[in-house]
C-alpha positions in Angstrom: -16.5 -3.5 -31.9 -19.0 -5.6 -30.0 -20.7 -3.7 -27.2 -19.6 -5.6 -24.1 -21.8 -3.6 -21.6 -25.4 -3.0 -22.3 -26.7 0.5 -21.8 -30.0 1.5 -20.2 -32.4 3.6 -22.3 -33.2 7.2 -21.2 -36.6 6.1 -19.9 -34.9 3.4 -17.7 -32.3 5.9 -16.6 -35.0 8.3 -15.3 -35.9 5.7 -12.7 -32.3 5.6 -11.4 -32.0 9.4 -11.3 -32.1 9.4 -7.5 -29.7 9.2 -4.6 -29.5 5.9 -2.8 -26.9 7.0 -0.3 -29.2 8.3 2.5 -28.0 9.5 5.9 -27.6 6.0 7.3 -25.7 4.7 4.3 -23.5 7.8 4.3 -22.2 7.1 7.8 -19.9 4.1 6.8 -18.4 6.1 4.0 -17.8 9.1 6.3 -16.3 6.9 8.9 -13.8 5.3 6.5 -12.9 8.6 4.9 -12.3 10.3 8.2 -10.1 7.4 9.3 -8.0 7.1 6.2 -7.9 10.8 5.2 -8.0 12.6 8.5 -7.1 15.9 7.0 -10.0 15.7 4.5 -7.6 16.2 1.6 -8.3 13.7 -1.1 -9.3 13.4 -4.8 -12.2 11.1 -5.8 -13.8 9.6 -8.9 -17.5 8.7 -8.7 -18.2 6.0 -11.3 -21.7 6.1 -12.7 -22.2 9.2 -10.7 -25.1 10.5 -12.8 -26.6 13.7 -11.6 -23.7 14.4 -9.2 -25.7 14.6 -6.0 -23.3 12.2 -4.2 -20.2 14.1 -5.5 -21.8 17.3 -4.3 -22.2 15.8 -0.8 -18.6 14.8 -0.7 -17.5 18.3 -1.8 -19.7 19.9 0.8 -18.5 17.7 3.7 -14.8 17.8 2.7 -13.9 21.4 1.6 -10.3 20.3 0.7 -11.5 17.5 -1.6 -11.9 17.6 -5.4 -13.3 15.0 -7.8 -14.8 13.9 -11.0 -18.2 12.3 -11.9 -18.0 9.7 -14.7 -21.2 8.5 -16.4 -22.2 7.1 -19.8 -25.4 9.1 -19.8 -25.2 12.7 -21.1 -28.8 13.1 -19.9 -27.7 12.6 -16.3 -24.4 14.4 -16.6 -26.3 17.5 -17.8 -28.2 17.6 -14.5 -25.0 18.2 -12.5 -24.7 21.5 -10.6 -21.5 23.4 -11.6 -18.8 23.3 -8.9 -15.3 24.6 -9.1 -13.9 21.4 -7.6 -16.0 19.0 -9.7 -15.2 17.7 -13.2 -17.6 15.8 -15.5 -16.4 12.9 -17.6 -18.5 11.3 -20.3 -17.8 7.6 -20.7 -18.4 4.1 -19.5 -16.8 2.2 -16.6 -15.8 -0.5 -19.1 -13.5 2.1 -20.8 -12.1 3.5 -17.6 -8.4 3.2 -18.4 -8.7 4.8 -21.8 -10.7 7.8 -20.7 -9.3 8.6 -17.2 -5.9 10.3 -17.4 -5.2 10.9 -13.7 -5.0 9.0 -10.4 -7.5 9.3 -7.6 -7.3 8.7 -3.8 -10.9 7.3 -3.6 -13.0 5.6 -6.3 -16.7 5.0 -5.7 -18.9 2.3 -7.1 -22.4 3.1 -5.8 -24.7 0.3 -7.1 -22.8 0.3 -10.5 -21.2 -3.2 -10.7 -24.5 -5.0 -11.1 -25.3 -2.9 -14.2 -22.2 -4.0 -16.1 -24.2 -6.5 -18.1 -23.2 -8.4 -21.2 -26.2 -10.0 -22.9 -24.0 -12.6 -24.5 -23.5 -14.6 -21.3 -23.7 -14.6 -17.5 -20.0 -15.5 -17.3 -19.1 -12.5 -19.5 -21.1 -10.3 -17.2 -19.3 -11.6 -14.1 -16.0 -10.9 -16.0 -17.1 -7.3 -16.7 -17.5 -6.8 -12.9 -14.1 -8.3 -12.2 -12.5 -6.2 -14.9 -14.1 -3.0 -13.6 -12.6 -3.6 -10.2 -9.2 -4.6 -11.6 -9.1 -1.5 -13.8 -9.3 0.9 -10.9 -5.9 -0.4 -9.6 -4.1 1.5 -12.3 -5.8 4.8 -11.5 -5.5 4.7 -7.7 -2.8 6.6 -5.8 -0.5 4.8 -3.5 -2.9 5.6 -0.6 -5.9 4.8 -2.7 -9.2 3.3 -1.5 -12.2 1.9 -3.4 -15.7 2.2 -2.0 -18.4 -0.2 -3.2 -22.1 -0.2 -2.3 -23.9 -3.2 -3.7 -27.1 -5.1 -3.4 -26.6 -8.6 -1.9 -28.9 -11.5 -3.0 -28.1 -14.6 -0.9 -29.7 -17.9 -2.1 -31.9 -20.2 0.0 -29.9 -23.4 -0.7 -27.7 -22.5 -3.6 -25.8 -19.3 -2.7 -25.5 -17.7 -6.2 -28.8 -18.9 -7.7 -30.8 -15.6 -7.3 -28.3 -13.5 -9.2 -28.1 -16.1 -12.1 -31.9 -16.4 -12.3 -32.5 -12.6 -12.2 -29.8 -12.1 -14.9 -31.4 -14.7 -17.2 -34.8 -13.2 -16.9 -33.9 -9.5 -17.2 -31.6 -10.0 -20.1 -34.3 -11.7 -22.2 -35.9 -9.2 -24.7 -38.8 -11.5 -25.4 -40.3 -11.0 -21.9 -39.0 -7.5 -21.3 -42.4 -5.8 -21.6 -44.0 -8.2 -19.1 -41.2 -7.9 -16.6 -41.2 -4.1 -16.7 -44.9 -4.2 -15.9 -44.0 -6.3 -12.9 -41.4 -3.7 -11.7 -38.2 -5.0 -13.3 -36.9 -1.7 -14.7 -33.8 -3.3 -16.2 -35.8 -5.9 -18.2 -34.5 -6.3 -21.7 -31.1 -5.0 -20.8 -30.3 -7.2 -17.7 -28.9 -6.9 -14.2 -26.5 -9.1 -12.3 -26.6 -9.2 -8.6 -24.3 -11.4 -6.5 -24.4 -13.0 -3.0 -22.1 -11.7 -0.2 -19.7 -14.5 -0.8 -19.6 -13.9 -4.5 -18.9 -10.2 -4.1 -16.1 -10.9 -1.6 -14.5 -13.4 -4.0 -14.7 -11.0 -6.9 -13.0 -8.3 -4.8 -10.3 -10.5 -3.2 -9.3 -12.2 -6.5 -8.8 -9.0 -8.3 -6.2 -7.2 -6.3 -8.0 -5.9 -3.3 -8.4 -6.4 0.5 -11.6 -5.7 2.3 -10.6 -3.2 5.0 -14.1 -2.5 6.3 -17.6 -3.9 5.7 -21.0 -2.6 6.8 -24.3 -4.4 6.4 -27.4 -2.5 5.7 -30.7 -3.7 7.3 -32.3 -6.9 5.8 -35.0 -6.1 3.3 -38.2 -8.1 3.3 -38.3 -10.9 0.8 -41.7 -11.5 -0.9 -42.7 -15.1 -0.9 -42.8 -15.0 -4.7 -39.1 -14.0 -4.8 -38.2 -16.9 -2.5 -40.3 -19.3 -4.6 -39.4 -18.2 -8.1 -36.0 -16.5 -7.6 -34.6 -18.6 -4.8 -33.9 -15.4 -2.7 -33.2 -16.3 1.0 -31.7 -13.0 2.2 -31.7 -9.5 0.6 -29.8 -6.4 1.7 -27.2 -4.0 0.5 -23.7 -3.7 1.9 -20.8 -1.3 1.9 -17.3 -2.6 1.1 -14.2 -0.4 1.8 -11.2 -1.7 -0.1 -7.5 -1.3 -0.2 -5.1 -2.4 -2.9 -3.4 -5.8 -2.3 -0.2 -4.6 -4.1 
């Protein structure tokens, strides 16, 4: 079977073995959880949860919760601390429906969607992102929520241009070594960022409503990124979703 989602090497994964949900980014998640699950009782699935640090934080802050960490890297899963309320699942997000056999109250995508790259085409990569969102509908409980943290690349004049340019460059193996030296860790595999409007469209066209959205601070955009990648605005954002069923 053709591999529809490219996988990072162990060396590349080492760079991502860190926790991006700092205290400030934790606050929107906590606010939404406290509002929608006031008794603190919920089950969760952390997609691409790697070393389990984020899951451990959930378990510590919500003693009545339980959950699972899913990742396609055994290297990162092996770094999880054992916990009686945490289960580890080896597998990729693209195979979610075939490897997950239970329903969850909350499903987390923390900077995962932009890694669902198909080298075959940009459109196939965008479809991977949409399919990943859609597949969670079948494993959500009736009160289920989906939490998405993503990087947002808004274009200067053409809204979606930065994501397309970055995808084209990082998915080319011929320039991978050069791009890695310049700091593009996903070079040779690819990465697919979207603008705010593109993320919203992907969410709303695939069975979800945006119940809450929080902007992170704007990140500085180097002039080279503006000139070469057409980046006008760069930040990350937190989307809290409910099913549109």
